[in-house]
Z-matrix of the N, CA and C atoms (Angstrom, degrees):
N
C 1 1.442
C 2 1.528 1 109.89
N 3 1.301 2 116.85 1 124.60
C 4 1.464 3 121.75 2 -176.69
C 5 1.523 4 111.53 3 -70.56
N 6 1.315 5 115.59 4 151.74
C 7 1.458 6 120.96 5 174.34
C 8 1.516 7 108.65 6 -71.98
N 9 1.342 8 115.83 7 156.56
C 10 1.463 9 121.96 8 -179.88
C 11 1.519 10 108.79 9 -132.78
N 12 1.323 11 115.35 10 150.30
C 13 1.459 12 121.01 11 177.45
C 14 1.523 13 107.96 12 -106.72
N 15 1.320 14 116.16 13 125.70
C 16 1.466 15 121.09 14 -177.65
C 17 1.528 16 111.33 15 -84.03
N 18 1.305 17 115.40 16 176.74
C 19 1.463 18 121.14 17 179.12
C 20 1.530 19 112.20 18 -70.33
N 21 1.327 20 117.65 19 -4.28
C 22 1.459 21 121.23 20 175.54
C 23 1.533 22 112.00 21 -73.89
N 24 1.329 23 116.87 22 -9.22
C 25 1.467 24 122.82 23 179.99
C 26 1.530 25 109.90 24 -61.19
N 27 1.336 26 116.29 25 131.98
C 28 1.463 27 121.88 26 177.80
C 29 1.529 28 111.45 27 -108.51
N 30 1.328 29 116.57 28 13.90
C 31 1.472 30 123.24 29 178.00
C 32 1.526 31 113.19 30 56.98
N 33 1.314 32 116.55 31 41.36
C 34 1.465 33 120.38 32 179.55
C 35 1.523 34 112.14 33 -75.15
N 36 1.343 35 116.32 34 -25.23
C 37 1.460 36 120.20 35 177.57
C 38 1.513 37 115.32 36 88.03
N 39 1.306 38 118.57 37 5.08
C 40 1.470 39 121.50 38 -178.23
C 41 1.523 40 112.01 39 -64.21
N 42 1.309 41 117.68 40 -31.79
C 43 1.458 42 121.82 41 -174.13
C 44 1.533 43 114.23 42 -76.39
N 45 1.309 44 116.90 43 -42.62
C 46 1.466 45 121.59 44 -171.58
C 47 1.533 46 114.73 45 -54.37
N 48 1.340 47 119.93 46 -47.53
C 49 1.468 48 119.10 47 -179.03
C 50 1.531 49 113.80 48 -67.83
N 51 1.323 50 116.82 49 -16.97
C 52 1.459 51 120.60 50 -178.44
C 53 1.521 52 113.50 51 -89.54
N 54 1.318 53 118.10 52 -5.53
C 55 1.459 54 121.54 53 179.77
C 56 1.529 55 109.55 54 -82.55
N 57 1.336 56 117.60 55 117.29
C 58 1.465 57 120.61 56 -176.54
C 59 1.530 58 114.18 57 -71.13
N 60 1.327 59 117.45 58 -15.10
C 61 1.467 60 120.37 59 -178.82
C 62 1.528 61 112.24 60 -116.23
N 63 1.324 62 116.90 61 13.04
C 64 1.467 63 123.07 62 177.61
C 65 1.527 64 112.63 63 52.47
N 66 1.335 65 116.60 64 45.74
C 67 1.461 66 121.96 65 -179.33
C 68 1.528 67 112.42 66 -89.34
N 69 1.334 68 117.83 67 -3.86
C 70 1.461 69 121.23 68 -176.20
C 71 1.520 70 109.91 69 -109.79
N 72 1.333 71 115.60 70 132.03
C 73 1.456 72 121.09 71 177.49
C 74 1.525 73 109.99 72 -143.74
N 75 1.324 74 115.28 73 161.90
C 76 1.466 75 120.37 74 178.78
C 77 1.519 76 109.00 75 -74.67
N 78 1.327 77 116.11 76 125.21
C 79 1.453 78 121.88 77 176.05
C 80 1.521 79 109.78 78 -94.52
N 81 1.313 80 116.54 79 -165.11
C 82 1.464 81 120.35 80 -179.14
C 83 1.521 82 112.95 81 -64.76
N 84 1.325 83 116.62 82 -42.60
C 85 1.466 84 119.46 83 -176.58
C 86 1.522 85 113.86 84 -119.57
N 87 1.335 86 117.47 85 -15.54
C 88 1.470 87 121.51 86 -179.36
C 89 1.517 88 108.41 87 -161.79
N 90 1.325 89 115.94 88 175.08
C 91 1.455 90 119.82 89 176.82
C 92 1.525 91 109.60 90 -71.41
N 93 1.339 92 115.88 91 151.98
C 94 1.459 93 121.71 92 -178.47
C 95 1.521 94 109.54 93 -133.55
N 96 1.331 95 116.28 94 152.08
C 97 1.461 96 122.31 95 177.88
C 98 1.522 97 108.48 96 -110.81
N 99 1.330 98 115.56 97 128.10
C 100 1.465 99 121.07 98 176.23
C 101 1.529 100 107.22 99 -79.04
N 102 1.321 101 116.34 100 108.32
C 103 1.470 102 121.70 101 -176.01
C 104 1.523 103 112.40 102 -60.55
N 105 1.315 104 118.11 103 -29.38
C 106 1.463 105 121.70 104 -179.76
C 107 1.533 106 111.81 105 -71.23
N 108 1.330 107 117.04 106 -26.46
C 109 1.470 108 121.42 107 -179.92
C 110 1.526 109 113.25 108 -94.93
N 111 1.331 110 116.89 109 -26.61
C 112 1.468 111 122.09 110 -175.05
C 113 1.530 112 110.70 111 -60.53
N 114 1.350 113 115.42 112 131.75
C 115 1.473 114 120.63 113 -179.67
C 116 1.536 115 111.59 114 -106.96
N 117 1.321 116 116.85 115 13.97
C 118 1.464 117 122.74 116 175.78
C 119 1.526 118 114.08 117 60.07
N 120 1.315 119 117.60 118 35.34
C 121 1.461 120 119.42 119 -178.27
C 122 1.525 121 112.93 120 -82.88
N 123 1.343 122 117.80 121 -26.03
C 124 1.454 123 121.08 122 178.65
C 125 1.511 124 115.80 123 83.96
N 126 1.326 125 118.23 124 3.77
C 127 1.467 126 120.36 125 -179.71
C 128 1.518 127 111.97 126 -57.94
N 129 1.322 128 116.47 127 -38.08
C 130 1.463 129 121.09 128 -178.86
C 131 1.526 130 111.11 129 -67.25
N 132 1.302 131 116.15 130 -42.29
C 133 1.459 132 121.78 131 -177.87
C 134 1.524 133 111.59 132 -62.86
N 135 1.318 134 116.62 133 -35.94
C 136 1.463 135 121.81 134 -177.96
C 137 1.522 136 112.72 135 -66.31
N 138 1.330 137 117.75 136 -29.19
C 139 1.464 138 120.39 137 -175.29
C 140 1.524 139 114.26 138 -103.13
N 141 1.317 140 118.07 139 -4.67
C 142 1.460 141 121.02 140 -178.29
C 143 1.536 142 110.51 141 -70.61
N 144 1.344 143 117.90 142 116.13
C 145 1.464 144 119.69 143 -178.88
C 146 1.525 145 113.61 144 -71.54
N 147 1.324 146 117.60 145 -15.51
C 148 1.449 147 121.67 146 -178.41
C 149 1.533 148 112.29 147 -99.65
N 150 1.319 149 117.38 148 -2.45
C 151 1.467 150 122.51 149 -175.31
C 152 1.535 151 110.39 150 54.01
N 153 1.336 152 115.19 151 39.89
C 154 1.462 153 121.93 152 -176.71
C 155 1.524 154 113.14 153 -91.00
N 156 1.332 155 117.49 154 -1.85
C 157 1.458 156 121.10 155 -176.67
C 158 1.514 157 110.07 156 -113.53
N 159 1.319 158 115.55 157 127.09
C 160 1.461 159 120.55 158 179.73
C 161 1.530 160 110.05 159 -146.00
N 162 1.298 161 115.13 160 169.02
C 163 1.449 162 120.51 161 -178.07
C 164 1.497 163 111.74 162 -96.51
């Protein structure tokens, strides 16, 4: 199950560089995770200062 970014995201960008498969990109209003690319490693969730990323 891919990780998801909630509406608590403030688009700080902390998560994107930590994704080993580049599944995170800036969306229209916040960062988004491409579920097809996500490998469920949790690297993004560990660095999110808003705790906006969960599985």
